[in-house]
VOTIMI-577962 format. One line per field, with one value per residue: residue number from 1; residue in one letter; y, x, z of N, C-alpha, C, O in turn. Coordinates in steps of 0.02 Angstrom, whole numbers, plus 32768, in hexadecimal, padded with zeros to 4 digits. Layout:
N
resi	c(NUM; ...)
resn	c(A; ...)
n.y	c(Y; ...)
n.x	c(X; ...)
n.z	c(Z; ...)
ca.y	c(Y; ...)
ca.x	c(X; ...)
ca.z	c(Z; ...)
c.y	c(Y; ...)
c.x	c(X; ...)
c.z	c(Z; ...)
o.y	c(Y; ...)
o.x	c(X; ...)
o.z	c(Z; ...)
//
This chain:
219
resi	c(1; 2; 3; 4; 5; 6; 7; 8; 9; 10; 11; 12; 13; 14; 15; 16; 17; 18; 19; 20; 21; 22; 23; 24; 25; 26; 27; 28; 29; 30; 31; 32; 33; 34; 35; 36; 37; 38; 39; 40; 41; 42; 43; 44; 45; 46; 47; 48; 49; 50; 51; 52; 53; 54; 55; 56; 57; 58; 59; 60; 61; 62; 63; 64; 65; 66; 67; 68; 69; 70; 71; 72; 73; 74; 75; 76; 77; 78; 79; 80; 81; 82; 83; 84; 85; 86; 87; 88; 89; 90; 91; 92; 93; 94; 95; 96; 97; 98; 99; 100; 101; 102; 103; 104; 105; 106; 107; 108; 109; 110; 111; 112; 113; 114; 115; 116; 117; 118; 119; 120; 121; 122; 123; 124; 125; 126; 127; 128; 129; 130; 131; 132; 133; 134; 135; 136; 137; 138; 139; 140; 141; 142; 143; 144; 145; 146; 147; 148; 149; 150; 151; 152; 153; 154; 155; 156; 157; 158; 159; 160; 161; 162; 163; 164; 165; 166; 167; 168; 169; 170; 171; 172; 173; 174; 175; 176; 177; 178; 179; 180; 181; 182; 183; 184; 185; 186; 187; 188; 189; 190; 191; 192; 193; 194; 195; 196; 197; 198; 199; 200; 201; 202; 203; 204; 205; 206; 207; 208; 209; 210; 211; 212; 213; 214; 215; 216; 217; 218; 219)
resn	c(M; I; R; P; P; S; K; T; E; W; G; T; S; G; L; S; A; E; R; R; A; Y; L; D; A; G; L; S; F; E; K; I; T; T; R; V; I; E; S; A; T; V; I; S; S; C; I; E; P; Y; R; N; A; P; R; G; E; R; D; G; R; Q; I; I; F; V; V; R; T; S; A; Q; L; C; D; L; L; Y; N; A; P; D; G; M; R; G; R; Y; W; Q; S; P; D; L; G; F; T; A; T; K; H; L; I; E; G; L; L; P; K; L; M; S; D; G; P; P; A; P; P; E; H; C; A; P; M; N; A; D; D; I; T; A; S; L; K; G; L; S; A; K; V; W; P; R; E; R; D; D; G; G; T; P; L; W; I; E; D; R; L; K; V; L; R; W; E; Q; S; E; Q; L; I; D; G; K; G; R; S; W; R; R; S; F; T; S; D; D; L; E; I; K; G; A; L; I; G; A; D; Q; T; E; Y; I; P; A; S; K; R; D; R; S; C; Q; I; H; K; F; G; F; T)
n.y	c(80F4; 8171; 81E3; 8252; 828F; 8322; 83D5; 83EA; 836F; 8335; 8376; 83F5; 8463; 847B; 8452; 8465; 84F2; 84CA; 8443; 8436; 8476; 840C; 83A0; 83C7; 83E3; 8395; 8329; 828C; 81E1; 8186; 81CB; 81EA; 8169; 8149; 819F; 8176; 80E0; 80EA; 8134; 80E5; 8081; 7FE9; 7FB3; 7F57; 7EA7; 7E1D; 7D85; 7D56; 7CEA; 7CA9; 7CDF; 7CAC; 7C58; 7BF6; 7B4A; 7ADC; 7B41; 7B66; 7B67; 7BDB; 7C73; 7D0D; 7D82; 7E11; 7EB1; 7F4E; 7FF0; 8081; 812A; 81C6; 823A; 82A0; 8253; 81EC; 8221; 8261; 81E7; 81AE; 8217; 8273; 82B9; 8259; 81FD; 8159; 8135; 8192; 8155; 80E0; 8124; 8143; 80D1; 801F; 7FCC; 8014; 803A; 7FC1; 7FA3; 8001; 7FE4; 7F6D; 7F95; 7FEA; 7F8F; 7F35; 7F89; 7F95; 7F12; 7EF7; 7F28; 7EF8; 7E79; 7E6F; 7E40; 7DA0; 7D2F; 7D4E; 7D0A; 7C9A; 7CA3; 7C37; 7BAE; 7BC8; 7BB8; 7BB7; 7C38; 7C2F; 7C83; 7C7F; 7C69; 7CE1; 7D3B; 7D06; 7D2C; 7DB3; 7DD7; 7DB1; 7DB3; 7DFC; 7E3F; 7ED4; 7F82; 8005; 808F; 809B; 8073; 8063; 8068; 8005; 7FFC; 7FFC; 806D; 80E5; 812A; 81A0; 822F; 828D; 82C4; 8353; 8347; 8344; 82D3; 82C7; 8259; 81F1; 8236; 8236; 81B6; 8196; 8176; 8106; 8059; 7FEC; 8031; 8072; 80D6; 816A; 8150; 815D; 81DD; 81DB; 8215; 81DB; 81E4; 81B7; 818D; 811F; 8082; 7FFF; 7F62; 7EE0; 7E44; 7DB7; 7D40; 7CA6; 7BF2; 7B54; 7B19; 7B90; 7BC1; 7C3E; 7C92; 7CED; 7D4E; 7D51; 7DD4; 7E2E; 7E12; 7E7A; 7EDC; 7F46; 7F8A; 7FB5; 801B; 8076; 809B; 80C5; 80F8; 80BD; 8017)
n.x	c(7C6B; 7C93; 7D12; 7D75; 7E1B; 7E2E; 7E71; 7EC1; 7EDD; 7F27; 7F9C; 7FCE; 800F; 8099; 80B6; 80D9; 8095; 8065; 8046; 7FF6; 7F7A; 7F3F; 7F3F; 7EF8; 7E82; 7E04; 7DE3; 7D91; 7DB6; 7D82; 7D7D; 7E02; 7E35; 7DE9; 7E29; 7EA5; 7EA2; 7E63; 7ED0; 7F3E; 7FCF; 8004; 80A4; 8100; 8110; 811A; 814A; 8163; 81BB; 8198; 81F7; 8263; 8209; 819D; 819C; 8137; 80F9; 8147; 812C; 80ED; 80CF; 80C5; 806B; 80B4; 808D; 80C0; 8075; 8069; 804C; 802F; 808F; 8050; 7FCB; 7FF4; 8033; 7FAA; 7F65; 7FAB; 7FC4; 7F58; 7ED1; 7E6D; 7E9C; 7EEA; 7F31; 7EFA; 7E7E; 7EAB; 7EC5; 7E57; 7E18; 7E52; 7DF7; 7DBB; 7E29; 7E61; 7DE7; 7DE3; 7E64; 7E4D; 7DE4; 7E24; 7E83; 7E2A; 7DF2; 7E62; 7E72; 7E4F; 7EA3; 7F19; 7F10; 7F12; 7F7F; 7FDC; 801B; 80A2; 815B; 8187; 8213; 82B1; 8292; 8211; 8165; 80F7; 807A; 7FD5; 7F3D; 7ED7; 7F1C; 7F66; 7EF1; 7EB7; 7F2B; 7F30; 7EA7; 7EB8; 7EBC; 7F34; 7F5B; 7FA0; 7FBB; 802E; 8091; 8121; 81C3; 8245; 82B1; 82D3; 8360; 8377; 8378; 8336; 8292; 825C; 8245; 8259; 81CF; 8166; 80DC; 8071; 8027; 7FD2; 7FB8; 8002; 8094; 8095; 80A2; 8121; 8183; 8165; 818D; 815E; 8155; 8160; 81BC; 81FC; 81C4; 8153; 8153; 8192; 8185; 8147; 81AB; 818A; 8137; 80FE; 8099; 809C; 804F; 803A; 8015; 7FBE; 801C; 8013; 7FF0; 8011; 7F93; 7F42; 7F36; 7F40; 7FCA; 8006; 8084; 80BA; 80E7; 808A; 8019; 7FC5; 7FBF; 7F68; 7F47; 7FCE; 7FDB; 7F6E; 7F8A; 8021; 8032; 807D; 80D4)
n.z	c(820A; 819F; 81C2; 819A; 81DB; 8236; 8210; 8282; 82A9; 823B; 81F0; 816C; 8158; 8151; 80E0; 8036; 7FC6; 7F5B; 7F7A; 7FE4; 7FAB; 7F63; 7FAB; 801B; 7FE5; 7FF8; 7FC0; 7FBA; 7FE3; 7F8C; 7F0B; 7F04; 7EE9; 7E74; 7E1C; 7E26; 7DF5; 7D6B; 7D39; 7D41; 7D0D; 7CE0; 7D02; 7D25; 7D64; 7DD0; 7E12; 7EBB; 7F2E; 7FCD; 8047; 80C1; 80F5; 8163; 8196; 8135; 80EF; 808E; 8002; 7FE1; 7F8D; 7F3C; 7ED8; 7E92; 7E4D; 7DFF; 7DDF; 7D7F; 7D9D; 7DD3; 7E13; 7E68; 7E7C; 7EBC; 7F34; 7F64; 7F78; 7FDA; 8044; 804F; 80C6; 80AF; 806C; 804A; 80CA; 8113; 8123; 8165; 81D7; 820C; 822F; 823C; 81FC; 819B; 814F; 8122; 80DB; 807B; 8031; 8000; 7FA4; 7F47; 7F09; 7ED5; 7E73; 7E22; 7DF0; 7D6B; 7D0A; 7D42; 7D2E; 7C9E; 7C59; 7C29; 7CB6; 7D0F; 7CF5; 7D6E; 7DF7; 7DFF; 7E4C; 7E7C; 7E8B; 7DFD; 7DD2; 7DA4; 7D42; 7DA1; 7E1B; 7E2C; 7E38; 7EB5; 7F09; 7EFE; 7F3E; 7FB4; 8068; 809E; 8037; 7FEB; 7FCF; 7FB3; 7FA5; 7F39; 7F7B; 7F5F; 7ED1; 7E33; 7E49; 7EDA; 7F03; 7F81; 7F82; 7FC3; 8028; 80B0; 810D; 8129; 815B; 81DB; 824C; 82D2; 831F; 82FD; 830C; 8395; 83AF; 838F; 83EA; 8427; 8454; 840F; 8395; 82FF; 82EE; 82A2; 8220; 81D7; 81AC; 8138; 808D; 7FE7; 7F57; 7ECF; 7E31; 7E46; 7E87; 7EE4; 7ECE; 7F3F; 7F48; 7FB0; 8003; 7FCE; 7FC8; 7F7C; 7F67; 7F75; 7FF8; 806B; 80B0; 8137; 8169; 8214; 8240; 81EF; 820E; 8262; 8215; 81DB; 8258; 827B; 821F; 8247; 82CF; 82C5; 8242; 81E1; 819F)
ca.y	c(812E; 8199; 8231; 826C; 82AF; 8368; 83F0; 83DB; 832F; 832C; 83C3; 83F2; 84A8; 8476; 8446; 84A4; 8506; 849C; 83FE; 8449; 848A; 83D8; 8377; 83E3; 83E5; 8374; 82E2; 824D; 819D; 8171; 81FB; 81E1; 812C; 8146; 81B2; 813C; 80B4; 810F; 8146; 80B0; 8056; 7FA6; 7FBC; 7F15; 7E79; 7DF0; 7D43; 7D4E; 7CBA; 7CB9; 7CE3; 7C89; 7C30; 7BC6; 7B06; 7AD2; 7B82; 7B77; 7B64; 7C19; 7C9E; 7D45; 7DAE; 7E5A; 7EE8; 7F9A; 8025; 80BC; 8152; 820D; 8257; 82C2; 8229; 81C4; 824C; 8263; 81A5; 81A5; 824B; 829F; 829A; 821F; 81CE; 8119; 8140; 81AF; 811D; 80BC; 814F; 8147; 8083; 7FE9; 7FB0; 8045; 803C; 7F84; 7FA8; 8032; 7FCA; 7F3B; 7FC5; 7FF0; 7F56; 7F25; 7FB7; 7F8A; 7EDF; 7EE0; 7F38; 7EC5; 7E3A; 7E6A; 7E14; 7D69; 7D23; 7D54; 7CC9; 7C93; 7C9A; 7C00; 7B81; 7BDD; 7B93; 7BEE; 7C4D; 7C2D; 7CB5; 7C7A; 7C6D; 7D22; 7D57; 7CF0; 7D55; 7DFE; 7DD8; 7D97; 7DDB; 7E1F; 7E67; 7F1B; 7FB1; 802D; 80AE; 806E; 8084; 805F; 8057; 7FCD; 7FF2; 7FF5; 80B7; 8100; 815B; 81C6; 8264; 8290; 82F6; 838B; 833B; 833F; 82B5; 82C8; 8219; 81D0; 825B; 8225; 8172; 818F; 815A; 80C8; 8031; 7FC2; 803E; 8078; 811A; 81A0; 8138; 8177; 821F; 81D4; 8214; 81C1; 821E; 8192; 8192; 80D5; 806A; 7FAA; 7F2F; 7E9A; 7E0D; 7D9E; 7D05; 7C6A; 7BB1; 7B38; 7B1D; 7BD9; 7BD6; 7C84; 7C8C; 7D2F; 7D54; 7D72; 7E1E; 7E51; 7E08; 7EAD; 7F17; 7F88; 7FAF; 7FDC; 805E; 8094; 80AD; 80D8; 8117; 808B; 7FDB)
ca.x	c(7C58; 7CC9; 7D28; 7DBF; 7E3D; 7E26; 7EB5; 7EF3; 7EF1; 7F47; 7FB1; 7FF3; 8027; 80E1; 80CE; 80E4; 804E; 8046; 802A; 7FB6; 7F40; 7F1D; 7F34; 7EBA; 7E3A; 7DC9; 7DC8; 7D86; 7DD9; 7D63; 7D88; 7E41; 7E3D; 7DCC; 7E5A; 7EED; 7E83; 7E5E; 7F13; 7F79; 7FE5; 8034; 80F9; 8130; 80FA; 8152; 813C; 819D; 81C0; 818B; 8235; 8263; 81C2; 81A8; 8192; 80F1; 80E9; 817F; 8115; 80CF; 80EC; 8099; 8071; 80B9; 8086; 80CB; 805D; 807E; 8005; 8043; 80A8; 801F; 7F98; 8014; 8025; 7F6D; 7F50; 7FCC; 7FCE; 7F24; 7EAF; 7E37; 7EB6; 7EF6; 7F50; 7EC8; 7E48; 7EC0; 7ECE; 7E0B; 7E11; 7E66; 7DCB; 7DB3; 7E66; 7E51; 7DBD; 7E08; 7E90; 7E21; 7DB7; 7E5A; 7EA5; 7DF3; 7DEC; 7E93; 7E71; 7E3D; 7EE3; 7F4C; 7EFE; 7F0D; 7FB2; 7FE6; 8036; 80F7; 8179; 81A6; 8257; 82BF; 827C; 81DB; 8128; 80DA; 803D; 7FA8; 7F1E; 7EBB; 7F40; 7F6B; 7EC0; 7EC9; 7F4E; 7F12; 7E7B; 7ECE; 7EB0; 7F5C; 7F77; 7FA5; 7FCA; 8061; 80BC; 8160; 81F3; 8289; 82BD; 82FD; 83AA; 836F; 8377; 82FF; 826F; 8234; 824D; 8231; 8198; 814A; 80A1; 806B; 7FEF; 7FE8; 7FC0; 8044; 80BE; 8083; 80B5; 815F; 81A9; 814E; 81C0; 8149; 8141; 818E; 81E5; 81EA; 81C9; 8115; 8166; 81AB; 814D; 8171; 81B4; 818F; 80F3; 80EA; 8088; 80A0; 8017; 804D; 7FDB; 7FCC; 8043; 7FED; 8016; 7FFB; 7F45; 7F2E; 7F32; 7F6B; 8001; 8009; 80C6; 80AD; 80ED; 806D; 7FCC; 7FA7; 7FDF; 7F2B; 7F54; 8001; 7FDE; 7F44; 7FBC; 8065; 8043; 80BC; 80CE)
ca.z	c(81E7; 8175; 81E2; 8196; 8212; 8226; 820D; 82BE; 82AD; 8203; 81D5; 812F; 815B; 8152; 8095; 7FFE; 7FC1; 7F30; 7F89; 800A; 7F87; 7F3E; 7FE3; 8044; 7FB2; 800B; 7F90; 7FE0; 7FD1; 7F42; 7ED5; 7EF7; 7ED5; 7E2B; 7DF0; 7E15; 7DCD; 7D27; 7D15; 7D4F; 7CCC; 7CFE; 7CEB; 7D31; 7D85; 7DE8; 7E4D; 7EED; 7F5A; 801F; 8053; 8101; 80FF; 8198; 8183; 8128; 80C9; 804B; 7FBC; 7FD9; 7F55; 7F33; 7E8F; 7EA2; 7E20; 7E08; 7DB4; 7D8B; 7D95; 7DCE; 7E61; 7E8E; 7E94; 7F03; 7F71; 7F8A; 7F97; 8019; 806E; 8066; 80F9; 80A5; 804B; 8065; 810B; 813D; 812D; 819B; 8214; 8228; 8248; 8224; 81D5; 8162; 812F; 8109; 809E; 8040; 8006; 7FCF; 7F70; 7F16; 7EED; 7EA8; 7E33; 7DF4; 7DCC; 7D27; 7CF6; 7D62; 7D0C; 7C59; 7C3E; 7C4F; 7CE8; 7CF4; 7D05; 7DB6; 7DE2; 7DFE; 7E84; 7E94; 7E5E; 7DC8; 7DE5; 7D6C; 7D60; 7DE8; 7E5B; 7E3C; 7E51; 7EF9; 7F37; 7EFE; 7F62; 7FF0; 80A9; 80A0; 7FF9; 7FFA; 7FA0; 7FCE; 7F71; 7F23; 7FA6; 7F3D; 7E7F; 7E24; 7E55; 7F1D; 7F22; 7FAA; 7F60; 7FEA; 804D; 8107; 80FF; 816A; 8168; 8225; 8259; 8320; 8350; 82DD; 832E; 83D2; 83B3; 837E; 8423; 8442; 845C; 83E5; 8359; 82B9; 82E7; 8267; 81DF; 81C3; 8194; 80EE; 8057; 7FB9; 7F1D; 7E97; 7E14; 7E43; 7EAE; 7EE4; 7EF0; 7F54; 7F53; 7FF1; 7FF5; 7FC6; 7FB5; 7F2F; 7F6F; 7F7E; 8042; 8075; 80EB; 8144; 819D; 8253; 8247; 81CC; 8219; 827F; 81E6; 81E9; 8297; 8278; 81F7; 826C; 8301; 82AB; 81FD; 81B7; 81B3)
c.y	c(814F; 81DD; 8238; 8296; 82F7; 8395; 83F1; 8397; 831A; 835D; 83C3; 8442; 84A5; 8465; 8476; 84B0; 84DE; 845D; 8408; 845A; 8448; 839E; 8392; 83FB; 83C5; 8337; 82A7; 820D; 818A; 818B; 81F5; 81A6; 812C; 816A; 8189; 8107; 80C7; 8117; 8113; 807E; 801D; 7FA8; 7F7D; 7EE3; 7E38; 7DAD; 7D48; 7D0E; 7CCE; 7CB9; 7CD2; 7C7A; 7BF5; 7B80; 7B07; 7B15; 7B8B; 7B7A; 7BAD; 7C41; 7CD2; 7D6A; 7E00; 7E84; 7F2C; 7FBD; 805D; 80EE; 8196; 820A; 8267; 8286; 81F4; 81EE; 8251; 8221; 8197; 81DA; 8278; 8285; 8267; 81F8; 817A; 8118; 8160; 8189; 80F7; 80DD; 8148; 810D; 805B; 7FC7; 7FD0; 803F; 7FF8; 7F7A; 7FC9; 800F; 7F87; 7F65; 7FD7; 7FC3; 7F32; 7F49; 7FA5; 7F4E; 7ECC; 7EFB; 7F06; 7E82; 7E34; 7E49; 7DD5; 7D64; 7D24; 7D07; 7CCA; 7C8D; 7C4E; 7BE6; 7B9F; 7BC6; 7BD3; 7BFC; 7C50; 7C7D; 7CBE; 7C83; 7CB8; 7D4F; 7D38; 7D1F; 7D93; 7E08; 7DC6; 7DC9; 7E1E; 7E3D; 7EA7; 7F47; 7FE8; 8059; 8086; 808F; 808A; 8056; 8016; 7FB8; 7FEE; 8040; 80CD; 812F; 817F; 81FE; 8264; 82CF; 832C; 8378; 8338; 8320; 82AE; 8282; 81EB; 81F0; 8247; 81E2; 8160; 8169; 8120; 8087; 8000; 7FDE; 804F; 80B6; 8157; 818E; 8149; 81BC; 821A; 81EB; 8205; 81E8; 81EE; 8196; 8146; 80C3; 8021; 7F91; 7EF4; 7E74; 7DE5; 7D4F; 7CC5; 7C28; 7B95; 7B27; 7B67; 7BED; 7C05; 7C7D; 7CDC; 7D33; 7D69; 7DBF; 7E48; 7E4B; 7E40; 7EF7; 7F49; 7FA6; 7FC8; 8013; 808E; 80C1; 80DE; 810B; 80F0; 804C; 7FBE)
c.x	c(7C9D; 7CD5; 7D5D; 7DDD; 7E36; 7E74; 7EE9; 7F03; 7F29; 7F62; 7FD8; 8018; 807A; 80F6; 80CB; 8094; 8027; 8025; 7FEF; 7F82; 7F27; 7F0E; 7EF7; 7E80; 7DF7; 7DB6; 7DC3; 7DB5; 7DBB; 7D7B; 7DD3; 7E51; 7E2A; 7E06; 7EA0; 7ED5; 7E80; 7EA9; 7F48; 7F7E; 800C; 8079; 811D; 8101; 812E; 8130; 8177; 818D; 81AD; 81D6; 8232; 821A; 81CB; 8190; 8143; 80D1; 810D; 816A; 80F7; 80EB; 80AB; 80A2; 8080; 80B2; 809F; 80A2; 8072; 8039; 802B; 805C; 8075; 7FE3; 7FC3; 801F; 7FE6; 7F60; 7F77; 7FD4; 7F87; 7EFC; 7E85; 7E56; 7EBF; 7EFC; 7F1E; 7E8C; 7E5D; 7EC4; 7E87; 7DFD; 7E36; 7E46; 7DC8; 7DF0; 7E6F; 7E1F; 7DCD; 7E41; 7E72; 7DF8; 7DEF; 7E6F; 7E5E; 7DE0; 7E24; 7E95; 7E73; 7E86; 7F22; 7F4D; 7EFA; 7F48; 7FA5; 8015; 8082; 810F; 8199; 81FD; 8266; 82AB; 8241; 819F; 8112; 8095; 8004; 7F70; 7EF5; 7EDE; 7F5C; 7F2B; 7EB6; 7EEE; 7F41; 7ED6; 7E7B; 7EC7; 7EF5; 7F89; 7F6B; 7FB8; 7FF1; 8080; 8100; 8198; 822C; 827C; 82DA; 8332; 83AB; 837A; 8333; 82D3; 8245; 8260; 8233; 8207; 818B; 80FF; 80A2; 8025; 7FF9; 7FEB; 7FF5; 8088; 80CF; 80AE; 80EF; 8191; 818B; 8181; 81A7; 814B; 816B; 81B2; 81CC; 81CA; 818C; 8129; 817F; 8171; 8179; 816A; 81A4; 813A; 80DB; 80C5; 8090; 8069; 8038; 801E; 7FF6; 7FFE; 8017; 8008; 8000; 7FB5; 7F17; 7F16; 7F5A; 7F9D; 8014; 8048; 809F; 80B2; 80B4; 8016; 7FA3; 7FC0; 7FB3; 7F3A; 7F8E; 7FFC; 7FA9; 7F70; 8003; 8064; 806A; 80B3; 810F)
c.z	c(81D9; 81A2; 81D7; 81C3; 81F4; 8229; 824B; 82C1; 826B; 81E7; 81A5; 8133; 8152; 810B; 806B; 7FEB; 7F89; 7F41; 7FB7; 7FF0; 7F67; 7F8C; 801C; 8026; 7FC3; 7FE9; 7FB6; 7FB5; 7F91; 7F0A; 7ECA; 7ED2; 7E89; 7E04; 7DE7; 7DF0; 7D84; 7D0B; 7D12; 7D13; 7D00; 7CD3; 7CF3; 7D60; 7D92; 7E1B; 7E6E; 7F20; 7F99; 8039; 80AB; 8118; 8140; 8170; 8175; 80EF; 809A; 800D; 7FB2; 7FB0; 7F4D; 7EEF; 7EA4; 7E59; 7E3B; 7DD8; 7DC5; 7D79; 7D93; 7E11; 7E88; 7EA9; 7ED1; 7F35; 7F8D; 7FA0; 7FD7; 8050; 8079; 8098; 80EC; 8067; 806F; 80B8; 8124; 8147; 8173; 81DE; 8234; 8249; 8229; 81FA; 8199; 8137; 8108; 80C9; 8069; 802A; 7FE5; 7F94; 7F37; 7EF1; 7EB8; 7E6A; 7E0B; 7DE0; 7D8F; 7D06; 7D07; 7D43; 7CBB; 7C33; 7C50; 7C82; 7CDA; 7D13; 7D4A; 7DAF; 7DFF; 7E3B; 7EA7; 7E65; 7E36; 7DEB; 7DAA; 7D81; 7D8A; 7E25; 7E6A; 7E51; 7E9B; 7F17; 7F38; 7F3A; 7FAA; 802F; 80B1; 806B; 8009; 7FC4; 7FC4; 7F9A; 7F6D; 7F4F; 7F92; 7EEC; 7E7A; 7E41; 7EAD; 7F3C; 7F55; 7F82; 7F88; 800E; 8096; 80F3; 812C; 8176; 81B6; 823B; 82AF; 8332; 8341; 8301; 8376; 83D8; 83A0; 83AC; 8439; 8438; 841A; 8394; 8325; 82AF; 82BE; 8229; 81AF; 819C; 814C; 80B6; 801A; 7F72; 7EDD; 7E7C; 7E29; 7E8B; 7EAC; 7EFD; 7EFE; 7F69; 7F92; 7FCB; 7FF4; 7FB7; 7F7C; 7F24; 7F73; 7FCB; 804B; 80B4; 80ED; 8188; 81E8; 8265; 8223; 81E5; 8249; 8252; 81E3; 821D; 829D; 825F; 8222; 829C; 82E7; 8262; 81C5; 81D9; 819B)
o.y	c(814A; 8207; 8227; 82C6; 8308; 837C; 83F6; 8387; 82EC; 8379; 839A; 8451; 84DC; 8466; 84AF; 848C; 84D1; 8444; 83E6; 8453; 844F; 837F; 836E; 841D; 83D3; 8318; 8291; 820D; 817F; 8168; 81F9; 81AA; 8112; 8153; 817F; 80FC; 80A7; 8104; 8114; 8060; 8027; 7FA1; 7F6D; 7EFB; 7E26; 7DB3; 7D42; 7D05; 7D0B; 7C80; 7CE8; 7C91; 7BD1; 7B80; 7B25; 7B12; 7BB7; 7B8E; 7BBB; 7C37; 7CC3; 7D6F; 7E24; 7E71; 7F42; 7FA8; 8071; 80E1; 81A7; 81E5; 824C; 828A; 81DF; 81D7; 8249; 821B; 8174; 81C8; 829C; 8248; 8243; 81DB; 8165; 80FD; 8146; 819C; 80EE; 80BE; 8147; 810E; 806F; 7FA3; 7FB1; 803E; 7FFB; 7F57; 7FB4; 802E; 7F73; 7F4E; 7FD1; 7FCD; 7F1A; 7F31; 7FA3; 7F47; 7E9A; 7ED1; 7EF3; 7E5C; 7E02; 7E38; 7DC5; 7D92; 7D08; 7CDD; 7CF5; 7C7D; 7C2B; 7C0E; 7B96; 7BC2; 7C0E; 7BD8; 7C7B; 7CA1; 7CF6; 7C9D; 7CCC; 7D80; 7D66; 7D40; 7DB1; 7E3A; 7DCA; 7E05; 7E59; 7E4E; 7EB9; 7F30; 7FFD; 8043; 805A; 80CC; 80B5; 8042; 7FF5; 7F7F; 7FDC; 804E; 80BD; 815B; 8182; 81F8; 8244; 82FF; 832D; 839D; 8329; 8343; 828F; 826D; 81C7; 81C7; 8246; 81DC; 8124; 8146; 810A; 808D; 7FED; 7FBB; 8031; 80CA; 816E; 81B9; 8146; 81CB; 824C; 81D3; 8216; 8203; 820B; 819F; 8136; 80E5; 8004; 7FA0; 7ED3; 7E82; 7DEB; 7D37; 7CB9; 7C28; 7BB3; 7B25; 7B6F; 7C1B; 7C00; 7C5E; 7D00; 7D23; 7D8D; 7DDE; 7E83; 7E70; 7E36; 7F2F; 7F81; 7FE4; 7FF6; 8043; 80CA; 80FD; 8116; 8137; 8103; 8040; 7F83)
o.x	c(7CD0; 7CA9; 7D86; 7DBB; 7E36; 7EA7; 7F26; 7F38; 7F51; 7F3E; 8007; 803E; 8095; 8130; 80BB; 8064; 7FEB; 7FF6; 7FBC; 7F50; 7EF0; 7EDA; 7ED1; 7E54; 7DC1; 7D82; 7DF5; 7DCD; 7DE1; 7D8C; 7DE9; 7E75; 7E51; 7E15; 7EC3; 7EF9; 7EA7; 7EBA; 7F77; 7F52; 8028; 8081; 814E; 80D0; 815B; 8101; 81AF; 8154; 81B0; 81ED; 8206; 81FC; 81FC; 8177; 8119; 809C; 80FD; 818F; 80E8; 8127; 8070; 80D8; 8058; 80D8; 809A; 80AA; 8088; 8007; 8045; 8049; 8068; 7FCD; 7FAC; 8010; 7FE1; 7F4F; 7F5E; 7FE8; 7F82; 7EFA; 7E76; 7E36; 7EA2; 7ED2; 7F0D; 7E65; 7E3B; 7EC7; 7E80; 7DDB; 7E45; 7E64; 7DD2; 7DE8; 7E84; 7E28; 7DC9; 7E53; 7E87; 7DF2; 7DDF; 7E70; 7E66; 7DC5; 7E19; 7EC1; 7E90; 7E9E; 7F4F; 7F7D; 7EE6; 7F43; 7F78; 803E; 809E; 80F0; 81C1; 821E; 8239; 82B3; 8239; 81A3; 8117; 807C; 800E; 7F75; 7EE6; 7EC8; 7F67; 7F31; 7EA9; 7ED3; 7F43; 7ED6; 7E4C; 7ECD; 7EEE; 7FC4; 7F3C; 7FC5; 7FD6; 8085; 8111; 819C; 8250; 8249; 82F4; 833F; 83E0; 8383; 82FC; 82EE; 8209; 829D; 8205; 8219; 81AF; 80E1; 80D8; 7FF2; 8029; 801B; 8011; 80B3; 8108; 80D8; 80FD; 81BF; 81A4; 81A1; 81D2; 8146; 81A1; 81C4; 8192; 81B5; 818D; 8108; 8182; 8138; 81B3; 8138; 81B9; 810B; 80A2; 80CD; 808B; 8051; 8052; 7FFD; 8030; 8000; 7FF7; 803C; 7FE2; 7F9A; 7EDA; 7EEF; 7F95; 7F8B; 8028; 8040; 806E; 808F; 80AD; 7FE7; 7F68; 7FCE; 7FCC; 7F3C; 7F90; 8013; 7FB5; 7F79; 800E; 808C; 8074; 809B; 811B)
o.z	c(81FC; 81A6; 8202; 81D6; 81B9; 8241; 8248; 82DC; 8275; 81BD; 81A4; 8105; 814D; 80F6; 807A; 7FF9; 7F84; 7F23; 7FB1; 8012; 7F4C; 7F99; 803D; 8041; 7FA9; 7FF3; 7FD2; 7F7C; 7F61; 7EDA; 7E91; 7EA1; 7E61; 7DCD; 7DB6; 7DBF; 7D62; 7CD3; 7CEB; 7CF3; 7D36; 7C96; 7CD1; 7D7D; 7D6C; 7E43; 7E56; 7F36; 7FA1; 803C; 80CF; 8149; 8146; 8138; 8196; 80D0; 8073; 7FE0; 7F78; 7FA7; 7F56; 7ED3; 7EC2; 7E2C; 7E74; 7D9F; 7DFB; 7D58; 7D5E; 7E3F; 7EBD; 7EE3; 7F06; 7F6C; 7FCA; 7FDB; 8004; 8088; 80AA; 80A1; 811B; 803B; 80A1; 80DD; 815A; 8173; 81A5; 8213; 8271; 827C; 81F1; 81D2; 8164; 80FA; 80CE; 8097; 8030; 7FF8; 7FAF; 7F5C; 7EFC; 7EB4; 7E80; 7E38; 7DCE; 7DB6; 7D7A; 7CE1; 7CE1; 7D3F; 7C9D; 7BF8; 7C76; 7C84; 7CAB; 7D35; 7D5B; 7D7E; 7E13; 7E69; 7EE3; 7E28; 7E47; 7E15; 7D7F; 7DB3; 7DA0; 7E58; 7EA3; 7E76; 7EC1; 7F44; 7F6E; 7F5F; 7FD2; 8025; 80C3; 806E; 802C; 7F8D; 7FF8; 7F61; 7F95; 7F48; 7FAC; 7ED1; 7EA7; 7E54; 7EC5; 7F78; 7F40; 7F61; 7F77; 800F; 80AF; 80D1; 815E; 819E; 81CF; 823E; 82C5; 8353; 836A; 8313; 838E; 8404; 839B; 8398; 846D; 8404; 83F3; 8362; 8323; 8278; 82BB; 8201; 8172; 816A; 8128; 80B7; 8012; 7F5A; 7EAB; 7EA2; 7E1A; 7EBE; 7E76; 7F34; 7ED1; 7F9B; 7FA8; 7F93; 8028; 7F96; 7F4F; 7EED; 7F73; 7FD9; 8039; 80E6; 80C0; 81C3; 81EC; 828C; 8235; 81D6; 8256; 8267; 81E7; 8219; 82C5; 827C; 8222; 8293; 82FC; 8253; 818B; 8210; 81A5)
//
């Protein structure tokens, strides 16, 4: 059942009036993602090898796209009560389903150009491989964290999410990372790592990704 967090569970009072106006407008995840999908433009794509892969998985590689939308839509997707993190806040399964919904909606735009060339010593990916990577269990969408030069694209925000604030001190947690809000117009779509036969490889640290975001607001 969909139950976005309440104002006491997800507080925006510390944000600017402009941001509060659209974050508190009550937009559903479906409405936010429709706007993202309609406005998104693919600006880059690349194939990345599975770095530090264990034995038997060294043929792994993934497709990564960067799509441009707008800073406000990225903020809504990331910080609205019923945005992407808001769905993970409700439950890991709802967050997982929300991510799959957004990737599925973006798929026609992501597949509109031919496959990019792989880097040296990395196997290529054809259209079927790219589709398998994007539809993999571990495929994800996240705001772009750094620009091409490695400069961080975030600020420490004043959003107040009670559960994540209370989880900051847990030994297995992510500290204050959930407080980051991203300032770019861009989203990264990272496909699953797949082998030559399209077997999906999920690094151990990513196998509970949905639960991490649910509990800590970050991964």
